[in-house]
N, CA, C, O and CB atoms as a CASP TS submission, in Angstrom:
PFRMAT TS
TARGET T0000
AUTHOR 0000-0000-0000
METHOD Language model
MODEL 1
PARENT N/A
ATOM      1  N   MET     1      59.760  95.833 -15.048  1.00  0.00           N
ATOM      2  CA  MET     1      59.316  94.560 -15.576  1.00  0.00           C
ATOM      3  C   MET     1      60.144  93.443 -14.960  1.00  0.00           C
ATOM      4  O   MET     1      61.320  93.605 -14.636  1.00  0.00           O
ATOM      5  CB  MET     1      59.415  94.536 -17.111  1.00  0.00           C
ATOM      6  N   SER     2      59.490  92.324 -14.817  1.00  0.00           N
ATOM      7  CA  SER     2      60.198  91.191 -14.236  1.00  0.00           C
ATOM      8  C   SER     2      60.776  90.318 -15.343  1.00  0.00           C
ATOM      9  O   SER     2      60.415  90.443 -16.513  1.00  0.00           O
ATOM     10  CB  SER     2      59.263  90.368 -13.329  1.00  0.00           C
ATOM     11  N   ASN     3      61.665  89.446 -14.949  1.00  0.00           N
ATOM     12  CA  ASN     3      62.234  88.483 -15.883  1.00  0.00           C
ATOM     13  C   ASN     3      61.538  87.140 -15.778  1.00  0.00           C
ATOM     14  O   ASN     3      61.952  86.173 -16.416  1.00  0.00           O
ATOM     15  CB  ASN     3      63.724  88.318 -15.634  1.00  0.00           C
ATOM     16  N   THR     4      60.481  87.072 -14.978  1.00  0.00           N
ATOM     17  CA  THR     4      59.739  85.838 -14.801  1.00  0.00           C
ATOM     18  C   THR     4      59.070  85.446 -16.107  1.00  0.00           C
ATOM     19  O   THR     4      58.417  86.277 -16.739  1.00  0.00           O
ATOM     20  CB  THR     4      58.700  85.982 -13.682  1.00  0.00           C
ATOM     21  N   PRO     5      59.220  84.192 -16.522  1.00  0.00           N
ATOM     22  CA  PRO     5      58.508  83.756 -17.726  1.00  0.00           C
ATOM     23  C   PRO     5      57.000  83.947 -17.527  1.00  0.00           C
ATOM     24  O   PRO     5      56.467  83.660 -16.455  1.00  0.00           O
ATOM     25  CB  PRO     5      58.835  82.264 -18.056  1.00  0.00           C
ATOM     26  N   VAL     6      56.330  84.427 -18.554  1.00  0.00           N
ATOM     27  CA  VAL     6      54.909  84.726 -18.448  1.00  0.00           C
ATOM     28  C   VAL     6      54.117  83.506 -18.020  1.00  0.00           C
ATOM     29  O   VAL     6      53.201  83.617 -17.205  1.00  0.00           O
ATOM     30  CB  VAL     6      54.380  85.249 -19.767  1.00  0.00           C
ATOM     31  N   ASN     7      54.455  82.350 -18.557  1.00  0.00           N
ATOM     32  CA  ASN     7      53.677  81.138 -18.235  1.00  0.00           C
ATOM     33  C   ASN     7      53.860  80.669 -16.798  1.00  0.00           C
ATOM     34  O   ASN     7      53.158  79.758 -16.360  1.00  0.00           O
ATOM     35  CB  ASN     7      54.064  80.018 -19.172  1.00  0.00           C
ATOM     36  N   LYS     8      54.776  81.261 -16.063  1.00  0.00           N
ATOM     37  CA  LYS     8      54.992  80.913 -14.650  1.00  0.00           C
ATOM     38  C   LYS     8      54.302  81.898 -13.710  1.00  0.00           C
ATOM     39  O   LYS     8      54.334  81.716 -12.493  1.00  0.00           O
ATOM     40  CB  LYS     8      56.490  80.871 -14.339  1.00  0.00           C
ATOM     41  N   MET     9      53.679  82.937 -14.262  1.00  0.00           N
ATOM     42  CA  MET     9      53.066  83.985 -13.445  1.00  0.00           C
ATOM     43  C   MET     9      51.641  83.614 -13.056  1.00  0.00           C
ATOM     44  O   MET     9      50.942  82.893 -13.768  1.00  0.00           O
ATOM     45  CB  MET     9      53.075  85.320 -14.194  1.00  0.00           C
ATOM     46  N   THR    10      51.239  84.130 -11.908  1.00  0.00           N
ATOM     47  CA  THR    10      49.836  84.047 -11.537  1.00  0.00           C
ATOM     48  C   THR    10      49.090  85.114 -12.336  1.00  0.00           C
ATOM     49  O   THR    10      49.702  85.980 -12.960  1.00  0.00           O
ATOM     50  CB  THR    10      49.634  84.238  -9.985  1.00  0.00           C
ATOM     51  N   TYR    11      47.772  85.037 -12.306  1.00  0.00           N
ATOM     52  CA  TYR    11      46.961  86.049 -12.984  1.00  0.00           C
ATOM     53  C   TYR    11      47.291  87.433 -12.438  1.00  0.00           C
ATOM     54  O   TYR    11      47.461  88.389 -13.196  1.00  0.00           O
ATOM     55  CB  TYR    11      45.454  85.747 -12.816  1.00  0.00           C
ATOM     56  N   GLU    12      47.378  87.526 -11.117  1.00  0.00           N
ATOM     57  CA  GLU    12      47.612  88.813 -10.479  1.00  0.00           C
ATOM     58  C   GLU    12      48.968  89.400 -10.850  1.00  0.00           C
ATOM     59  O   GLU    12      49.084  90.602 -11.088  1.00  0.00           O
ATOM     60  CB  GLU    12      47.509  88.671  -8.979  1.00  0.00           C
ATOM     61  N   GLN    13      49.995  88.552 -10.899  1.00  0.00           N
ATOM     62  CA  GLN    13      51.326  89.023 -11.275  1.00  0.00           C
ATOM     63  C   GLN    13      51.330  89.518 -12.722  1.00  0.00           C
ATOM     64  O   GLN    13      51.878  90.577 -13.027  1.00  0.00           O
ATOM     65  CB  GLN    13      52.369  87.902 -11.089  1.00  0.00           C
ATOM     66  N   ALA    14      50.711  88.735 -13.605  1.00  0.00           N
ATOM     67  CA  ALA    14      50.678  89.107 -15.017  1.00  0.00           C
ATOM     68  C   ALA    14      49.897  90.396 -15.227  1.00  0.00           C
ATOM     69  O   ALA    14      50.306  91.245 -16.019  1.00  0.00           O
ATOM     70  CB  ALA    14      50.067  87.983 -15.851  1.00  0.00           C
ATOM     71  N   MET    15      48.792  90.550 -14.537  1.00  0.00           N
ATOM     72  CA  MET    15      47.976  91.750 -14.687  1.00  0.00           C
ATOM     73  C   MET    15      48.732  92.980 -14.177  1.00  0.00           C
ATOM     74  O   MET    15      48.678  94.039 -14.801  1.00  0.00           O
ATOM     75  CB  MET    15      46.639  91.590 -13.935  1.00  0.00           C
ATOM     76  N   ALA    16      49.428  92.850 -13.061  1.00  0.00           N
ATOM     77  CA  ALA    16      50.199  93.973 -12.515  1.00  0.00           C
ATOM     78  C   ALA    16      51.303  94.395 -13.484  1.00  0.00           C
ATOM     79  O   ALA    16      51.525  95.585 -13.708  1.00  0.00           O
ATOM     80  CB  ALA    16      50.808  93.597 -11.149  1.00  0.00           C
ATOM     81  N   GLU    17      51.982  93.415 -14.048  1.00  0.00           N
ATOM     82  CA  GLU    17      53.048  93.761 -14.992  1.00  0.00           C
ATOM     83  C   GLU    17      52.463  94.348 -16.277  1.00  0.00           C
ATOM     84  O   GLU    17      53.046  95.260 -16.864  1.00  0.00           O
ATOM     85  CB  GLU    17      53.905  92.520 -15.316  1.00  0.00           C
ATOM     86  N   LEU    18      51.322  93.831 -16.714  1.00  0.00           N
ATOM     87  CA  LEU    18      50.670  94.374 -17.905  1.00  0.00           C
ATOM     88  C   LEU    18      50.322  95.850 -17.697  1.00  0.00           C
ATOM     89  O   LEU    18      50.480  96.662 -18.608  1.00  0.00           O
ATOM     90  CB  LEU    18      49.397  93.564 -18.243  1.00  0.00           C
ATOM     91  N   GLU    19      49.856  96.188 -16.512  1.00  0.00           N
ATOM     92  CA  GLU    19      49.562  97.589 -16.203  1.00  0.00           C
ATOM     93  C   GLU    19      50.819  98.450 -16.278  1.00  0.00           C
ATOM     94  O   GLU    19      50.767  99.585 -16.751  1.00  0.00           O
ATOM     95  CB  GLU    19      48.931  97.705 -14.812  1.00  0.00           C
ATOM     96  N   GLN    20      51.948  97.917 -15.813  1.00  0.00           N
ATOM     97  CA  GLN    20      53.216  98.643 -15.896  1.00  0.00           C
ATOM     98  C   GLN    20      53.625  98.848 -17.353  1.00  0.00           C
ATOM     99  O   GLN    20      54.073  99.929 -17.735  1.00  0.00           O
ATOM    100  CB  GLN    20      54.321  97.890 -15.134  1.00  0.00           C
ATOM    101  N   VAL    21      53.467  97.800 -18.160  1.00  0.00           N
ATOM    102  CA  VAL    21      53.831  97.877 -19.575  1.00  0.00           C
ATOM    103  C   VAL    21      52.995  98.949 -20.269  1.00  0.00           C
ATOM    104  O   VAL    21      53.531  99.775 -21.008  1.00  0.00           O
ATOM    105  CB  VAL    21      53.637  96.504 -20.268  1.00  0.00           C
ATOM    106  N   VAL    22      51.699  98.937 -20.035  1.00  0.00           N
ATOM    107  CA  VAL    22      50.817  99.922 -20.656  1.00  0.00           C
ATOM    108  C   VAL    22      51.211 101.333 -20.222  1.00  0.00           C
ATOM    109  O   VAL    22      51.247 102.252 -21.040  1.00  0.00           O
ATOM    110  CB  VAL    22      49.343  99.639 -20.290  1.00  0.00           C
ATOM    111  N   GLY    23      51.503 101.498 -18.950  1.00  0.00           N
ATOM    112  CA  GLY    23      51.920 102.804 -18.452  1.00  0.00           C
ATOM    113  C   GLY    23      53.181 103.312 -19.136  1.00  0.00           C
ATOM    114  O   GLY    23      53.274 104.486 -19.493  1.00  0.00           O
ATOM    115  N   LYS    24      54.144 102.426 -19.314  1.00  0.00           N
ATOM    116  CA  LYS    24      55.386 102.828 -19.977  1.00  0.00           C
ATOM    117  C   LYS    24      55.136 103.174 -21.437  1.00  0.00           C
ATOM    118  O   LYS    24      55.686 104.150 -21.949  1.00  0.00           O
ATOM    119  CB  LYS    24      56.434 101.715 -19.873  1.00  0.00           C
ATOM    120  N   LEU    25      54.311 102.381 -22.110  1.00  0.00           N
ATOM    121  CA  LEU    25      54.024 102.654 -23.518  1.00  0.00           C
ATOM    122  C   LEU    25      53.261 103.972 -23.680  1.00  0.00           C
ATOM    123  O   LEU    25      53.492 104.717 -24.632  1.00  0.00           O
ATOM    124  CB  LEU    25      53.218 101.497 -24.132  1.00  0.00           C
ATOM    125  N   GLU    26      52.363 104.249 -22.757  1.00  0.00           N
ATOM    126  CA  GLU    26      51.584 105.486 -22.825  1.00  0.00           C
ATOM    127  C   GLU    26      52.430 106.722 -22.519  1.00  0.00           C
ATOM    128  O   GLU    26      52.082 107.827 -22.936  1.00  0.00           O
ATOM    129  CB  GLU    26      50.415 105.416 -21.859  1.00  0.00           C
ATOM    130  N   SER    27      53.512 106.548 -21.811  1.00  0.00           N
ATOM    131  CA  SER    27      54.340 107.691 -21.423  1.00  0.00           C
ATOM    132  C   SER    27      55.092 108.300 -22.598  1.00  0.00           C
ATOM    133  O   SER    27      55.539 109.445 -22.521  1.00  0.00           O
ATOM    134  CB  SER    27      55.324 107.275 -20.361  1.00  0.00           C
ATOM    135  N   SER    28      55.233 107.557 -23.671  1.00  0.00           N
ATOM    136  CA  SER    28      55.948 108.031 -24.865  1.00  0.00           C
ATOM    137  C   SER    28      57.393 108.392 -24.558  1.00  0.00           C
ATOM    138  O   SER    28      58.003 109.158 -25.304  1.00  0.00           O
ATOM    139  CB  SER    28      55.236 109.238 -25.459  1.00  0.00           C
ATOM    140  N   GLN    29      57.943 107.869 -23.498  1.00  0.00           N
ATOM    141  CA  GLN    29      59.318 108.185 -23.117  1.00  0.00           C
ATOM    142  C   GLN    29      60.229 106.975 -23.335  1.00  0.00           C
ATOM    143  O   GLN    29      61.313 106.888 -22.758  1.00  0.00           O
ATOM    144  CB  GLN    29      59.377 108.641 -21.644  1.00  0.00           C
ATOM    145  N   VAL    30      59.770 106.041 -24.181  1.00  0.00           N
ATOM    146  CA  VAL    30      60.507 104.804 -24.401  1.00  0.00           C
ATOM    147  C   VAL    30      61.006 104.792 -25.843  1.00  0.00           C
ATOM    148  O   VAL    30      60.278 105.157 -26.766  1.00  0.00           O
ATOM    149  CB  VAL    30      59.618 103.552 -24.102  1.00  0.00           C
ATOM    150  N   ALA    31      62.241 104.373 -26.023  1.00  0.00           N
ATOM    151  CA  ALA    31      62.808 104.277 -27.368  1.00  0.00           C
ATOM    152  C   ALA    31      62.022 103.263 -28.195  1.00  0.00           C
ATOM    153  O   ALA    31      61.374 102.375 -27.642  1.00  0.00           O
ATOM    154  CB  ALA    31      64.303 103.880 -27.307  1.00  0.00           C
ATOM    155  N   LEU    32      62.079 103.395 -29.507  1.00  0.00           N
ATOM    156  CA  LEU    32      61.307 102.548 -30.402  1.00  0.00           C
ATOM    157  C   LEU    32      61.581 101.066 -30.182  1.00  0.00           C
ATOM    158  O   LEU    32      60.641 100.278 -30.078  1.00  0.00           O
ATOM    159  CB  LEU    32      61.602 102.911 -31.831  1.00  0.00           C
ATOM    160  N   ASP    33      62.843 100.674 -30.109  1.00  0.00           N
ATOM    161  CA  ASP    33      63.178  99.267 -29.902  1.00  0.00           C
ATOM    162  C   ASP    33      62.610  98.747 -28.581  1.00  0.00           C
ATOM    163  O   ASP    33      62.100  97.628 -28.508  1.00  0.00           O
ATOM    164  CB  ASP    33      64.697  99.075 -29.932  1.00  0.00           C
ATOM    165  N   ASP    34      62.704  99.567 -27.550  1.00  0.00           N
ATOM    166  CA  ASP    34      62.159  99.179 -26.249  1.00  0.00           C
ATOM    167  C   ASP    34      60.634  99.116 -26.302  1.00  0.00           C
ATOM    168  O   ASP    34      60.025  98.261 -25.659  1.00  0.00           O
ATOM    169  CB  ASP    34      62.613 100.166 -25.157  1.00  0.00           C
ATOM    170  N   SER    35      60.028 100.004 -27.055  1.00  0.00           N
ATOM    171  CA  SER    35      58.569  99.985 -27.205  1.00  0.00           C
ATOM    172  C   SER    35      58.101  98.687 -27.843  1.00  0.00           C
ATOM    173  O   SER    35      57.085  98.116 -27.446  1.00  0.00           O
ATOM    174  CB  SER    35      58.101 101.178 -28.045  1.00  0.00           C
ATOM    175  N   ILE    36      58.853  98.230 -28.834  1.00  0.00           N
ATOM    176  CA  ILE    36      58.501  96.972 -29.502  1.00  0.00           C
ATOM    177  C   ILE    36      58.599  95.812 -28.526  1.00  0.00           C
ATOM    178  O   ILE    36      57.717  94.954 -28.488  1.00  0.00           O
ATOM    179  CB  ILE    36      59.414  96.724 -30.719  1.00  0.00           C
ATOM    180  N   LYS    37      59.667  95.779 -27.739  1.00  0.00           N
ATOM    181  CA  LYS    37      59.831  94.716 -26.739  1.00  0.00           C
ATOM    182  C   LYS    37      58.716  94.772 -25.695  1.00  0.00           C
ATOM    183  O   LYS    37      58.171  93.742 -25.298  1.00  0.00           O
ATOM    184  CB  LYS    37      61.208  94.830 -26.051  1.00  0.00           C
ATOM    185  N   LEU    38      58.388  95.980 -25.258  1.00  0.00           N
ATOM    186  CA  LEU    38      57.308  96.147 -24.290  1.00  0.00           C
ATOM    187  C   LEU    38      55.978  95.676 -24.866  1.00  0.00           C
ATOM    188  O   LEU    38      55.199  95.009 -24.184  1.00  0.00           O
ATOM    189  CB  LEU    38      57.205  97.609 -23.854  1.00  0.00           C
ATOM    190  N   TYR    39      55.723  96.024 -26.116  1.00  0.00           N
ATOM    191  CA  TYR    39      54.477  95.619 -26.762  1.00  0.00           C
ATOM    192  C   TYR    39      54.389  94.095 -26.844  1.00  0.00           C
ATOM    193  O   TYR    39      53.339  93.513 -26.571  1.00  0.00           O
ATOM    194  CB  TYR    39      54.372  96.240 -28.171  1.00  0.00           C
ATOM    195  N   GLU    40      55.491  93.455 -27.220  1.00  0.00           N
ATOM    196  CA  GLU    40      55.506  91.987 -27.310  1.00  0.00           C
ATOM    197  C   GLU    40      55.268  91.358 -25.939  1.00  0.00           C
ATOM    198  O   GLU    40      54.511  90.396 -25.813  1.00  0.00           O
ATOM    199  CB  GLU    40      56.848  91.492 -27.892  1.00  0.00           C
ATOM    200  N   ARG    41      55.910  91.902 -24.929  1.00  0.00           N
ATOM    201  CA  ARG    41      55.717  91.388 -23.561  1.00  0.00           C
ATOM    202  C   ARG    41      54.269  91.611 -23.133  1.00  0.00           C
ATOM    203  O   ARG    41      53.654  90.729 -22.533  1.00  0.00           O
ATOM    204  CB  ARG    41      56.697  92.081 -22.557  1.00  0.00           C
ATOM    205  N   GLY    42      53.732  92.774 -23.435  1.00  0.00           N
ATOM    206  CA  GLY    42      52.345  93.075 -23.095  1.00  0.00           C
ATOM    207  C   GLY    42      51.368  92.133 -23.781  1.00  0.00           C
ATOM    208  O   GLY    42      50.395  91.691 -23.169  1.00  0.00           O
ATOM    209  N   ALA    43      51.619  91.826 -25.039  1.00  0.00           N
ATOM    210  CA  ALA    43      50.746  90.904 -25.770  1.00  0.00           C
ATOM    211  C   ALA    43      50.771  89.520 -25.128  1.00  0.00           C
ATOM    212  O   ALA    43      49.730  88.877 -24.995  1.00  0.00           O
ATOM    213  CB  ALA    43      51.172  90.814 -27.249  1.00  0.00           C
ATOM    214  N   ALA    44      51.949  89.065 -24.735  1.00  0.00           N
ATOM    215  CA  ALA    44      52.069  87.759 -24.073  1.00  0.00           C
ATOM    216  C   ALA    44      51.366  87.774 -22.718  1.00  0.00           C
ATOM    217  O   ALA    44      50.703  86.803 -22.353  1.00  0.00           O
ATOM    218  CB  ALA    44      53.554  87.376 -23.896  1.00  0.00           C
ATOM    219  N   LEU    45      51.506  88.860 -21.977  1.00  0.00           N
ATOM    220  CA  LEU    45      50.845  88.977 -20.674  1.00  0.00           C
ATOM    221  C   LEU    45      49.328  88.987 -20.835  1.00  0.00           C
ATOM    222  O   LEU    45      48.618  88.342 -20.064  1.00  0.00           O
ATOM    223  CB  LEU    45      51.308  90.251 -19.946  1.00  0.00           C
ATOM    224  N   LYS    46      48.833  89.709 -21.824  1.00  0.00           N
ATOM    225  CA  LYS    46      47.391  89.775 -22.082  1.00  0.00           C
ATOM    226  C   LYS    46      46.843  88.388 -22.413  1.00  0.00           C
ATOM    227  O   LYS    46      45.802  87.986 -21.893  1.00  0.00           O
ATOM    228  CB  LYS    46      47.090  90.758 -23.234  1.00  0.00           C
ATOM    229  N   LYS    47      47.536  87.673 -23.267  1.00  0.00           N
ATOM    230  CA  LYS    47      47.105  86.322 -23.641  1.00  0.00           C
ATOM    231  C   LYS    47      47.084  85.408 -22.420  1.00  0.00           C
ATOM    232  O   LYS    47      46.152  84.623 -22.240  1.00  0.00           O
ATOM    233  CB  LYS    47      48.034  85.737 -24.726  1.00  0.00           C
ATOM    234  N   HIS    48      48.104  85.512 -21.593  1.00  0.00           N
ATOM    235  CA  HIS    48      48.187  84.690 -20.381  1.00  0.00           C
ATOM    236  C   HIS    48      47.021  84.994 -19.437  1.00  0.00           C
ATOM    237  O   HIS    48      46.417  84.079 -18.878  1.00  0.00           O
ATOM    238  CB  HIS    48      49.532  84.929 -19.658  1.00  0.00           C
ATOM    239  N   CYS    49      46.711  86.267 -19.265  1.00  0.00           N
ATOM    240  CA  CYS    49      45.595  86.651 -18.395  1.00  0.00           C
ATOM    241  C   CYS    49      44.274  86.113 -18.944  1.00  0.00           C
ATOM    242  O   CYS    49      43.435  85.622 -18.189  1.00  0.00           O
ATOM    243  CB  CYS    49      45.525  88.187 -18.249  1.00  0.00           C
ATOM    244  N   GLU    50      44.097  86.206 -20.246  1.00  0.00           N
ATOM    245  CA  GLU    50      42.871  85.690 -20.857  1.00  0.00           C
ATOM    246  C   GLU    50      42.742  84.188 -20.641  1.00  0.00           C
ATOM    247  O   GLU    50      41.649  83.695 -20.361  1.00  0.00           O
ATOM    248  CB  GLU    50      42.843  86.009 -22.355  1.00  0.00           C
ATOM    249  N   GLU    51      43.846  83.458 -20.768  1.00  0.00           N
ATOM    250  CA  GLU    51      43.825  82.007 -20.553  1.00  0.00           C
ATOM    251  C   GLU    51      43.494  81.673 -19.099  1.00  0.00           C
ATOM    252  O   GLU    51      42.707  80.766 -18.827  1.00  0.00           O
ATOM    253  CB  GLU    51      45.180  81.387 -20.941  1.00  0.00           C
ATOM    254  N   LYS    52      44.097  82.410 -18.173  1.00  0.00           N
ATOM    255  CA  LYS    52      43.823  82.173 -16.748  1.00  0.00           C
ATOM    256  C   LYS    52      42.354  82.444 -16.427  1.00  0.00           C
ATOM    257  O   LYS    52      41.737  81.687 -15.678  1.00  0.00           O
ATOM    258  CB  LYS    52      44.733  83.061 -15.865  1.00  0.00           C
ATOM    259  N   LEU    53      41.788  83.511 -16.984  1.00  0.00           N
ATOM    260  CA  LEU    53      40.375  83.821 -16.757  1.00  0.00           C
ATOM    261  C   LEU    53      39.477  82.732 -17.334  1.00  0.00           C
ATOM    262  O   LEU    53      38.491  82.339 -16.710  1.00  0.00           O
ATOM    263  CB  LEU    53      40.018  85.180 -17.375  1.00  0.00           C
ATOM    264  N   LYS    54      39.815  82.252 -18.511  1.00  0.00           N
ATOM    265  CA  LYS    54      39.022  81.188 -19.139  1.00  0.00           C
ATOM    266  C   LYS    54      39.040  79.929 -18.278  1.00  0.00           C
ATOM    267  O   LYS    54      38.007  79.285 -18.092  1.00  0.00           O
ATOM    268  CB  LYS    54      39.556  80.875 -20.554  1.00  0.00           C
ATOM    269  N   GLN    55      40.206  79.579 -17.758  1.00  0.00           N
ATOM    270  CA  GLN    55      40.317  78.416 -16.880  1.00  0.00           C
ATOM    271  C   GLN    55      39.447  78.580 -15.642  1.00  0.00           C
ATOM    272  O   GLN    55      38.772  77.640 -15.222  1.00  0.00           O
ATOM    273  CB  GLN    55      41.774  78.191 -16.471  1.00  0.00           C
ATOM    274  N   ALA    56      39.463  79.774 -15.058  1.00  0.00           N
ATOM    275  CA  ALA    56      38.654  80.035 -13.866  1.00  0.00           C
ATOM    276  C   ALA    56      37.168  79.947 -14.201  1.00  0.00           C
ATOM    277  O   ALA    56      36.394  79.376 -13.433  1.00  0.00           O
ATOM    278  CB  ALA    56      38.987  81.420 -13.276  1.00  0.00           C
ATOM    279  N   GLU    57      36.764  80.507 -15.338  1.00  0.00           N
ATOM    280  CA  GLU    57      35.358  80.446 -15.745  1.00  0.00           C
ATOM    281  C   GLU    57      34.908  79.008 -15.961  1.00  0.00           C
ATOM    282  O   GLU    57      33.786  78.645 -15.608  1.00  0.00           O
ATOM    283  CB  GLU    57      35.136  81.260 -17.021  1.00  0.00           C
ATOM    284  N   GLU    58      35.781  78.188 -16.542  1.00  0.00           N
ATOM    285  CA  GLU    58      35.445  76.779 -16.770  1.00  0.00           C
ATOM    286  C   GLU    58      35.271  76.043 -15.441  1.00  0.00           C
ATOM    287  O   GLU    58      34.381  75.201 -15.316  1.00  0.00           O
ATOM    288  CB  GLU    58      36.536  76.094 -17.619  1.00  0.00           C
ATOM    289  N   LYS    59      36.102  76.347 -14.460  1.00  0.00           N
ATOM    290  CA  LYS    59      35.980  75.710 -13.152  1.00  0.00           C
ATOM    291  C   LYS    59      34.672  76.101 -12.477  1.00  0.00           C
ATOM    292  O   LYS    59      33.990  75.259 -11.894  1.00  0.00           O
ATOM    293  CB  LYS    59      37.167  76.085 -12.260  1.00  0.00           C
ATOM    294  N   VAL    60      34.328  77.381 -12.560  1.00  0.00           N
ATOM    295  CA  VAL    60      33.084  77.856 -11.956  1.00  0.00           C
ATOM    296  C   VAL    60      31.893  77.197 -12.650  1.00  0.00           C
ATOM    297  O   VAL    60      30.926  76.814 -11.991  1.00  0.00           O
ATOM    298  CB  VAL    60      32.982  79.405 -12.046  1.00  0.00           C
ATOM    299  N   ALA    61      31.956  77.063 -13.967  1.00  0.00           N
ATOM    300  CA  ALA    61      30.858  76.464 -14.726  1.00  0.00           C
ATOM    301  C   ALA    61      30.656  75.001 -14.361  1.00  0.00           C
ATOM    302  O   ALA    61      29.566  74.465 -14.560  1.00  0.00           O
ATOM    303  CB  ALA    61      31.117  76.593 -16.220  1.00  0.00           C
ATOM    304  N   LEU    62      31.678  74.347 -13.835  1.00  0.00           N
ATOM    305  CA  LEU    62      31.581  72.938 -13.497  1.00  0.00           C
ATOM    306  C   LEU    62      30.971  72.681 -12.123  1.00  0.00           C
ATOM    307  O   LEU    62      30.668  71.535 -11.790  1.00  0.00           O
ATOM    308  CB  LEU    62      32.933  72.319 -13.563  1.00  0.00           C
ATOM    309  N   ILE    63      30.790  73.714 -11.331  1.00  0.00           N
ATOM    310  CA  ILE    63      30.203  73.537 -10.008  1.00  0.00           C
ATOM    311  C   ILE    63      28.724  73.212 -10.181  1.00  0.00           C
ATOM    312  O   ILE    63      27.987  73.950 -10.835  1.00  0.00           O
ATOM    313  CB  ILE    63      30.402  74.812  -9.121  1.00  0.00           C
ATOM    314  N   THR    64      28.303  72.104  -9.589  1.00  0.00           N
ATOM    315  CA  THR    64      26.891  71.722  -9.665  1.00  0.00           C
ATOM    316  C   THR    64      26.197  72.113  -8.368  1.00  0.00           C
ATOM    317  O   THR    64      26.809  72.141  -7.301  1.00  0.00           O
ATOM    318  CB  THR    64      26.735  70.196  -9.932  1.00  0.00           C
ATOM    319  N   LEU    65      24.919  72.412  -8.481  1.00  0.00           N
ATOM    320  CA  LEU    65      24.130  72.788  -7.321  1.00  0.00           C
ATOM    321  C   LEU    65      23.171  71.674  -6.968  1.00  0.00           C
ATOM    322  O   LEU    65      22.621  71.010  -7.846  1.00  0.00           O
ATOM    323  CB  LEU    65      23.369  74.090  -7.576  1.00  0.00           C
ATOM    324  N   GLY    66      22.974  71.471  -5.671  1.00  0.00           N
ATOM    325  CA  GLY    66      22.015  70.493  -5.191  1.00  0.00           C
ATOM    326  C   GLY    66      20.614  71.083  -5.192  1.00  0.00           C
ATOM    327  O   GLY    66      20.419  72.236  -5.574  1.00  0.00           O
ATOM    328  N   GLY    67      19.647  70.294  -4.766  1.00  0.00           N
ATOM    329  CA  GLY    67      18.260  70.718  -4.722  1.00  0.00           C
ATOM    330  C   GLY    67      18.025  71.934  -3.853  1.00  0.00           C
ATOM    331  O   GLY    67      17.090  72.698  -4.093  1.00  0.00           O
ATOM    332  N   ASP    68      18.857  72.124  -2.853  1.00  0.00           N
ATOM    333  CA  ASP    68      18.699  73.276  -1.960  1.00  0.00           C
ATOM    334  C   ASP    68      19.446  74.512  -2.471  1.00  0.00           C
ATOM    335  O   ASP    68      19.453  75.548  -1.806  1.00  0.00           O
ATOM    336  CB  ASP    68      19.192  72.920  -0.564  1.00  0.00           C
ATOM    337  N   GLY    69      20.071  74.409  -3.641  1.00  0.00           N
ATOM    338  CA  GLY    69      20.782  75.542  -4.223  1.00  0.00           C
ATOM    339  C   GLY    69      22.219  75.685  -3.749  1.00  0.00           C
ATOM    340  O   GLY    69      22.936  76.577  -4.202  1.00  0.00           O
ATOM    341  N   ALA    70      22.647  74.813  -2.841  1.00  0.00           N
ATOM    342  CA  ALA    70      24.021  74.864  -2.341  1.00  0.00           C
ATOM    343  C   ALA    70      24.942  74.077  -3.266  1.00  0.00           C
ATOM    344  O   ALA    70      24.504  73.117  -3.900  1.00  0.00           O
ATOM    345  CB  ALA    70      24.102  74.309  -0.899  1.00  0.00           C
ATOM    346  N   PRO    71      26.195  74.463  -3.351  1.00  0.00           N
ATOM    347  CA  PRO    71      27.124  73.688  -4.182  1.00  0.00           C
ATOM    348  C   PRO    71      27.133  72.230  -3.736  1.00  0.00           C
ATOM    349  O   PRO    71      27.221  71.921  -2.548  1.00  0.00           O
ATOM    350  CB  PRO    71      28.556  74.281  -4.111  1.00  0.00           C
ATOM    351  N   ASP    72      27.040  71.353  -4.721  1.00  0.00           N
ATOM    352  CA  ASP    72      26.908  69.926  -4.458  1.00  0.00           C
ATOM    353  C   ASP    72      28.149  69.151  -4.891  1.00  0.00           C
ATOM    354  O   ASP    72      28.382  68.038  -4.419  1.00  0.00           O
ATOM    355  CB  ASP    72      25.684  69.377  -5.166  1.00  0.00           C
ATOM    356  N   GLY    73      28.924  69.717  -5.763  1.00  0.00           N
ATOM    357  CA  GLY    73      30.097  69.018  -6.267  1.00  0.00           C
ATOM    358  C   GLY    73      30.535  69.585  -7.582  1.00  0.00           C
ATOM    359  O   GLY    73      30.122  70.679  -7.967  1.00  0.00           O
ATOM    360  N   LEU    74      31.364  68.854  -8.269  1.00  0.00           N
ATOM    361  CA  LEU    74      31.866  69.293  -9.557  1.00  0.00           C
ATOM    362  C   LEU    74      31.538  68.261 -10.625  1.00  0.00           C
ATOM    363  O   LEU    74      31.610  67.057 -10.382  1.00  0.00           O
ATOM    364  CB  LEU    74      33.376  69.542  -9.494  1.00  0.00           C
ATOM    365  N   LYS    75      31.184  68.734 -11.788  1.00  0.00           N
ATOM    366  CA  LYS    75      31.028  67.841 -12.930  1.00  0.00           C
ATOM    367  C   LYS    75      32.410  67.556 -13.478  1.00  0.00           C
ATOM    368  O   LYS    75      33.280  68.426 -13.425  1.00  0.00           O
ATOM    369  CB  LYS    75      30.096  68.458 -14.028  1.00  0.00           C
ATOM    370  N   PRO    76      32.637  66.361 -14.004  1.00  0.00           N
ATOM    371  CA  PRO    76      33.940  66.105 -14.616  1.00  0.00           C
ATOM    372  C   PRO    76      34.132  66.959 -15.860  1.00  0.00           C
ATOM    373  O   PRO    76      33.180  67.252 -16.583  1.00  0.00           O
ATOM    374  CB  PRO    76      34.085  64.621 -14.968  1.00  0.00           C
ATOM    375  N   VAL    77      35.366  67.349 -16.096  1.00  0.00           N
ATOM    376  CA  VAL    77      35.699  68.142 -17.269  1.00  0.00           C
ATOM    377  C   VAL    77      35.623  67.231 -18.482  1.00  0.00           C
ATOM    378  O   VAL    77      36.213  66.151 -18.504  1.00  0.00           O
ATOM    379  CB  VAL    77      37.113  68.798 -17.138  1.00  0.00           C
ATOM    380  N   GLU    78      34.895  67.678 -19.479  1.00  0.00           N
ATOM    381  CA  GLU    78      34.794  66.908 -20.725  1.00  0.00           C
ATOM    382  C   GLU    78      35.765  67.472 -21.726  1.00  0.00           C
ATOM    383  O   GLU    78      36.029  68.674 -21.749  1.00  0.00           O
ATOM    384  CB  GLU    78      33.353  66.930 -21.294  1.00  0.00           C
ATOM    385  N   GLY    79      36.288  66.608 -22.543  1.00  0.00           N
ATOM    386  CA  GLY    79      37.085  67.139 -23.621  1.00  0.00           C
ATOM    387  C   GLY    79      38.398  66.563 -23.697  1.00  0.00           C
ATOM    388  O   GLY    79      39.182  66.928 -24.573  1.00  0.00           O
TER
END
């Protein structure tokens, strides 16, 4: 596991570390206290990945298409 703050990770970094966390938890070779820390880190990584995916989906949804079906630009973000 890295010491990088979760909010500083890219989606790919967070997903890779989340896979490591799950692997360690599934191995049943981790002490209880360490399992709790791993679970907390995993929960934070999962939330971060979900937020990054939502942001990407919102960006894709903002792409407008022209009459020919080609991307024409972006709609401004509302909210």
